N, C-alpha and C positions, 0 to 999 in steps of 0.2 A: 497533560493533554497530548503531548508528543512522546513517542518512544523512538529514540535515535541512538544508534551505536556507531562507533568508529571501527573501521576494518583496516587491516594491514594489506588487504588485497588491492589490486588495481581496480579502477572503475569498471573496466570491461569484465574482469574476472568476477567481481562482486555481482554484476548484473547477470552474468550467466549462471552463477551459483544461486541467485535469488530465483531465477526462472525454474531451476531444477527443484528448489525447496518448495515453491508454490505447488508444483505438480505432485510432489511427494506427500503433501498434506491434503490432497483431494480438492484443490482449487485449480482453476485454470487462469491463464493470462489472456484476457480479452484483447488487450492492446498495450503496447509500450510506446510512450511518447518520448522522443529524444528532444527535450526542450532546449538543451544547450545548442544542439545543431540547428534547430529551428530558428533560434534567436540569431545565431551567427549568419545563417542563410538570409535573414532579413536585414543584414547589415549592422546589427547591433554588436558592439564589443562586449563579449561575455567570455571571460577566461575560465570559468568553471564548467563542470559537466553536470548534467541532470537528466536522468531517465526515470520517467514515472510509469510504473506498471499498474494497470487496472486489473485487479484480480477478483475472482468471484467463485463462490460455491453455489451452484444453482439451487440446491435444497434450502440453504440458509436464506438466499435471496428471496425465494418463493415465500418463506415464512414471514419475512419482513413485509413484502408487498401485499400478502394476504391480510395482514393486520392493518396496514395503513399505506395506501398506494402513493401518498405524497412523499413517502420516504424513498421513492425512486431517485429523488434528487441527491441522496446520500450514497447511492450505489453507482458503480461497484466500489469496492475498497481500493485504496491507492497505497502503494508502497513505493518509495522513491530510493533510488541509488543516486548519490550526488557527491560532488566534491565541495569542500569548503576550505579555502586556503590550501588547495591541492591535496587535502586529506580525504580519503574515501569514507563516506558515511552512508548508512542505510536507515530509513526511518518511515514512520507512519503517524497519522493521527489516530489515537486510541478509539476504536469503534464504540466501546461501552460508554466512554465519556461523551463522545459526540452524540450518540443516540439518546443519552439521558437528558440532553438539552432539547431533544425533539419529541420525546414520547415518555410517558410515565407507565407504560404497559409492562408489567413484570415479565410476561412471556417474551417480549422483545428484548428486555434487559438480559435475559438468559441467553438468547441467541447472540446478542452483541458480545456478551462475555466470552462465549465459546469462540466466536470469530476472532475476538481480540487475542485470546490465548493462542490460537493457531497462527495468526498473522505475526505475532511477536516471535513465535517459535520459528517461523519462516525466516524472519530477519536474523535471528540468532544462528540458525543453520547456515545462512549465507555469509555471515560475518567472517 
């Protein structure tokens, strides 16, 4: 269900490299949530880092929404750069597996498989 890799890069370098990889694969970063900073700003003790990137390819998103508008709740795709025990990791929930639990439409399965292949490549490129 998850695809997570470890990186020798710093958290900030992996985040920057992920942003570059997203753009190189024809996707855009809609927003990046710095969850670690948000938690600390709320007074919560949180020693790790976590930045969640919302990424989207408009053509693929339109295909999904044209088939089943309810799937908007699964968009955009999220890729996270985070630390765990102070080791940098990059990961995502596999779109094809997630979508298979929400729809049995073979056309959507093909879209999800393509998006999954590209998002995994983004993670590997940023690694």
